[in-house]
N, C-alpha and C positions, 0 to 999 in steps of 0.2 A: 706307718706303712700304708694303711688303708687310705689315708688322705692323699699320700703321694700317688697311689694308683688312681684315685678319683681325679686328681689334677691332671695326670697323664691322659686319662680317658677323655676328659673335657678338652684338653689341648688337641688331641687327635680328632675328635668330633668337630671342634671349631674350625679346624684347618683342612682336614682331609676327607670329610664325610662324603662328598660327591664321588671321589676316587674310590673310597671303600665300597660304596653302593655299586659302582661300576664293576669292580673286580669281583665282588661277591655274587652279583647277579650273573656275570659272565661265567663264573665257575659252575653255575647250576642250569643256565640256559644258553642262549646264543648271543652273539655280539650285538645284533640290532636291539634285542630286548634289553641288554645291559646299557646301551646308550640311551634308550628311551627312559629306562628306570632312573639313570643318573640325572638326566635333564629334568624329568618330572620332580624328582626328589629335590634337586638344587633350586629349581624355581619356587617350589612350595617352601623350602627352608629359607630362602632369601626373603620371600614375602613375609614369612613368620618372624624373621629377625627384624625386618623393617617395622612391622607392627609392634613388636616388643621393644623396639629401639635398641636392639643389640648390635654392636659393631660387627662388621664382616671384614675379616683379614684379607690382605692381598693374596696370601697363600691359599685361602679358600677359593678365591676366584681363579687362581692359577691352576689348582688341582682340578677344578671343574672344566676349565677350557682344555687342558691337556687331555683329560679322559675323553672328552667329546671329539676333539680333533683327531687323536690317534685311533680312537675307536672307529671313526668314519674312514680313516685311511685303511685300517685293517679290513673293513667291509669291502671296500672297492679295490683293494690291491689284488691284482691277478698275477703279478710277477714276484718271485722270491727276492728280487733286488730290493724291494721296499722293506721286507722283513730284515734283510742284512743290515740296512742302514737306518732303520727307524730309531734305534737307540742312540745313534750318533746325533740325529736331529733333536731327539728328546733332551739329550744332555746339553746341546748347544742352546736350546730354548731355555732350559733351566739356568744355565750359566748367564744368559742374557737377562733373565728375570732377576737373579741375584745381583748381577752387575749394575743393572739400571737403578736398583735401590741405593747403590752407593752414591749416585749423583742426583737422585730425585727423591725427596722425602727422607724417611728414616731407613737406614740400612736394615735389611730383612732380619738378620740375627739380633740386632738391637730391638727391633719391634717385638720379636718373640721373647727376648729377655725381659722387656718391660713388663710383660704380663706375669713373669715368674719372680721378679726381684722386688724387694721393698723399695719405694720411691727414694728414700734417703740414701740407700746404697747406690742406686742407679744414677743419682744426680752427679756423682763424681766424674769429672772429665776423662780421667784415665780409663775408666770402665767403658765409657762411650767410644773412646778411641780403640780400645781392645776389641770391642764388638764390631766396629767398622772394619778393622783389619781381618777379623775372623770371617766376616761376610766376603771380603776380597779373597781369602783363602778358599772358601767354599766355591766361589766363582771360578777360580783357577782349577780347583778339583774337577768341576764338571767339564771344563774345557779339555783338560788332560784326558779325562775319561772318554770324551768324544773322539779325541785323536787316536787313543788306543783302540776303541771300538771300530773306527774307520779302517785302521790298519788290519785288524783281525777280520773284519768283514771283507776287505779286499783280498786278503791272503788265503783265507780258509773257506771251506764249504760252509753252507748255512748251518748245518747241524753242529759242527765244531764251533762256529762263531757264537751260536746261541748258548752252547754249554759253557764256553769261556766267559761270556757276558754274565751268566748266572753266578758263576763262582767269583769272578773278579769284581763285579758290581757290589755284591754283598760284602766280600772281604775288604775292599777298599773303603766302603762306607763305614764299616765297623772300626777299621783302623783309624780313620780320620775322626769319627765321632767320639769313640772311647779314648783314643789317644789324646785328644784335646782335653777331655775330662781328667785323664790320668796325669797329664803334664801341665794342667792349667796354671798352677802357681809359677812354674818355671817360664811358661810362655807369656804369662802376664808380665813378669819382670822384664822379659826380653822385648815385648811389643808395646806395652803401655808407655805413654809419654810421661816424663817426670812431672810431679806436681808443680 
C-alpha cells in the first residue's frame, strides 16, 4: 500500500508539479505570484531534470503551459465573458493535446501506462491498441465537456455556470476514470483487437 502511494506521488510530481505549485501558491497569495512561482519552479525543475538526465513527460510541459497561459488570462481579463468560457477553451486545448498524441508519437495514455506496466505485459499489441482507443475516448470526453460548458456558459449566469462546472467536471471525471477501472476487463474484450 505504501509503495502504491509513493508511486502515485511520484507520478503526480513527474507530470503535474508546475500546476500544483501554481494552484497552491494561488490559494495563499495572488495570481501574479502564483504564475511567477510556477514559472520559476518549472524552469529550475526542468534544468535539474536535464542535469540528472531524467526524462520530462509531455504531460509535464502541458500542465506548465496551461497554468501559465490561463493564469495570465485571469490576470488581464476584465470582463466576466472570459471566466464563463475559460473552461471551454481549457477542455478544447486538453482534447487537442490528447488527440495529437494519437497521430504523433505515442498516445498519451499509452505513454503513462508504459511507466506503470512491466515491459513484457506492455509489449502485447492488443494492450497498445486498447490504450490508443482509451486515449481517443479521453479526447472525446474533453470535447463533449467543452460543448456542455459552452452551452452552460451561454445559457446561465456566471455563478450558476461555475457551480455547474465544479460539480459536472468532478463527477464526469470520476465516472470516466473509475468506470474504466471498474469495467476494464469488459472494455478490453470489446475494444482490443484479436491476437
